[in-house]
C-alpha positions in Angstrom: -0.1 0.2 -0.2 1.6 3.1 -0.9 1.3 6.6 0.4 0.3 9.6 -1.6 -1.1 12.8 -0.8 -4.9 13.8 -0.7 -4.9 15.4 -4.1 -3.6 12.4 -6.0 -5.8 10.3 -3.8 -8.5 12.3 -5.1 -7.7 12.3 -8.8 -7.2 8.9 -8.8 -10.6 8.3 -7.9 -11.7 10.7 -10.1 -10.0 9.0 -12.7 -11.4 5.5 -11.8 -15.2 6.7 -11.7 -14.7 8.2 -15.3 -12.5 5.0 -16.5 -15.6 2.4 -15.5 -12.9 0.9 -13.2 -13.8 -0.5 -9.8 -12.5 0.8 -6.7 -13.8 2.0 -3.4 -12.1 3.9 0.0 -12.6 3.9 3.3 -12.3 6.3 6.5 -10.7 4.8 8.9 -10.4 6.3 12.5 -7.0 6.3 14.8 -8.7 3.1 16.5 -9.8 1.4 13.4 -8.9 -2.1 13.2 -8.2 -1.6 10.0 -5.8 0.9 10.4 -2.1 0.4 10.4 -1.1 3.8 11.2 -2.3 4.0 15.0 -3.0 7.6 15.6 -4.1 9.0 12.5 -7.2 9.4 10.5 -6.7 7.7 7.2 -8.3 7.1 3.8 -7.4 4.1 1.9 -8.6 3.8 -1.9 -8.9 0.3 -3.4 -8.5 -0.2 -7.1 -10.0 -3.3 -7.2 -9.4 -3.8 -11.3 -5.7 -3.1 -11.0 -5.0 -4.5 -7.2 -4.1 -1.0 -6.0 -4.0 0.4 -2.7 -3.2 3.6 -1.9 -3.6 5.8 1.8 -3.7 9.1 2.7 -2.7 10.1 6.3 -4.8 13.1 8.4 -4.6 14.9 11.9 -8.2 15.4 12.5 -11.2 13.4 11.0 -11.4 14.3 7.0 -15.6 13.6 6.8 -15.7 16.3 4.6 -13.0 14.7 2.3 -14.9 11.3 2.8 -18.1 12.2 1.8 -17.0 13.8 -1.6 -15.2 11.0 -2.1 -18.3 8.9 -1.2 -20.6 10.8 -3.6 -17.9 10.1 -6.4 -18.4 6.3 -5.6 -22.3 6.1 -5.2 -23.6 9.4 -7.1 -24.0 13.0 -5.9 -27.2 12.8 -4.1 -26.7 9.7 -2.9 -27.7 10.3 0.7 -31.3 11.5 -0.5 -32.4 8.3 -2.0 -35.1 6.5 -0.2 -34.3 3.3 1.2 -37.4 2.1 1.6 -38.0 2.0 -2.0 -35.1 0.2 -2.8 -35.8 -3.2 -3.9 -31.8 -4.5 -2.8 -32.7 -5.2 0.8 -35.8 -7.6 0.8 -35.5 -8.4 4.5 -33.9 -6.2 7.5 -30.4 -7.5 8.4 -30.8 -7.9 12.5 -26.9 -7.1 12.5 -27.0 -4.1 10.7 -30.0 -2.7 12.7 -27.8 -3.4 16.0 -24.9 -1.3 14.3 -27.7 1.4 13.5 -28.7 1.3 16.8 -25.4 1.6 18.3 -24.6 4.7 15.9 -27.8 6.3 16.9 -26.7 5.9 20.8 -22.6 6.7 20.2 -24.4 10.3 18.4 -26.7 11.0 21.3 -23.5 10.5 24.0 -21.1 11.9 21.4 -18.9 8.8 21.0 -16.7 9.0 17.4 -17.6 6.1 15.2 -17.4 5.2 11.5 -18.3 2.6 8.9 -17.4 0.7 6.3 -18.3 -0.6 3.2 -16.9 -4.0 2.5 -17.1 -5.2 -1.1 -16.3 -8.6 -1.8 -12.8 -8.0 -3.0 -11.9 -5.5 -0.4 -8.4 -6.0 1.1 -10.2 -6.0 4.8 -13.0 -8.7 3.8 -12.4 -11.6 5.8 -15.4 -13.5 3.8 -14.3 -13.1 0.3 -17.4 -13.0 -2.2 -19.5 -11.4 0.6 -20.5 -7.7 1.1 -20.4 -6.7 4.6 -20.9 -3.0 6.2 -18.8 -3.1 9.5 -19.3 -0.3 12.3 -16.9 0.9 15.1 -17.3 3.0 18.0 -14.5 4.4 20.0 -16.0 3.1 23.5 -16.9 -0.3 23.0 -14.1 -0.8 20.3 -15.8 -4.1 18.7 -16.5 -4.0 15.4 -20.5 -5.2 14.2 -20.8 -6.5 11.1 -23.6 -7.2 8.9 -22.9 -9.6 6.0 -25.3 -9.6 2.6 -25.2 -11.5 0.0 -25.7 -8.7 -2.4 -24.5 -4.7 -2.4 -26.4 -3.5 0.7 -27.1 0.3 -0.9 -30.1 0.8 1.3 -28.4 0.1 4.2 -25.0 1.8 3.3 -27.9 5.0 3.0 -29.2 5.1 6.9 -25.7 4.0 7.8 -24.1 7.4 5.9 -26.7 9.7 6.3 -26.0 9.3 10.3 -22.1 9.5 9.1 -22.3 12.8 6.9 -25.3 14.5 9.4 -23.4 17.8 9.8 -21.8 17.9 6.3 -23.3 19.8 3.7 
């Protein structure tokens, strides 16, 4: 995994999006189980097509930058979609409902948290072939993982609406 500046990181993400290259990114907190640079926030960019991974470090939480990347990945305005009308989530996922409840409790208690959209080919995926949403908070430090056989866009919208709630 190669360290690059955020400007190069963003440029690569933009290029991947227009070149139809499969990619995704992660926001890692200083205490994230996936973070190999403890004490720093990090953004990780994965080019799934070519198997390349990049990261960039931050001293403060890069939520604004992360939301812009989410919009590049999922489409501008993805948070405005109505997850109740999407067909990709036919039955409630009990683990997801638990992590969503924990996120709301963390917000109420002002406990830092974040989530991950883990694709089937993600370097952090311990369940190859499955989609996962992973939730972590700074108090419990115990990840909650919801596993899916499909891309859980409706549930991603629900959790990321909370994550980006204060970002315009």
